N, C-alpha and C positions, 0 to 999 in steps of 0.2 A: 427517489426511493432506491436504495441499494438492497437487492435481494441476495447478493452473493453469500453473506453469512448463513442465511436460511438454507440456501442451496447446499452449502458445505455440510451443514448438519444433516439434512435430508439424504444427501449422497454418501454420507459416512466418511468423507475425506477431510473433515475439519482437523483431525489430529495427525494426518499424514504430513510428512515433511514437504514443504513447498520451496524452501530456499536454504542453501547452506552458506554460512558466512564464517569462513575459517573452520574451526572445530565445532561450531554451534549450528544446529539445525533449527529452523523456525517452521512451525506447522502452519497450515493454511489459516487456522483460527487465529494464531498469533499475528500473522501478516495482515489479516483483515482488521484485527484490533489496532495494530500500529497505524494502518492506513486511516482508520476512523479518527484516531488521535491527530494525525497529520491534517486530515480534512477539517477538523474542528478548530485547529490552532494555527494553521499556516496560511490559508487562503480564503478569500471570499468568492462566492459564486461568480464565475465568468472572468476571474483574474487571469492574466497571462503569467506564466511561471517559467523561470529558467532554473534548472536543477544543477547546481555546481557543488556536488557532494562526492566524497570518495566512494568507490565501489563498496557496496555492503547493503544490508537490509534497510538501512535508513533511506537510501535513494529509491529503493523499491517501494517502501511505505510512502515516501513523499510523492512519487509518481502516481501511485494508486489513489492516494488521498486527494491530489489535485484533480485527477480524473473524476473522482466521486463528486467533486464540486462543480464539474463542468468547465474546468479551467483548461486552457491550452497550455501544454507543458512541452518542454524540450530539454534534452540533456546538454550539458556544457562540459567539455573536457579541456 
């Protein structure tokens, strides 16, 4: 169970900027939503994951999504 979205709402920081990607800012809520989509679509629980993505919000979402699923992840440059 991931309680981060509920904590974000309760703490009042869901709408605050969490990540800047070029000229676009992503709020904590948006990053959590993207991570949820990544968790649902990219990995199964316990998978090992290598993240070979360009810098940007996508790699952040993939990393957090894999972590939600209990996957071991590592960046690849």
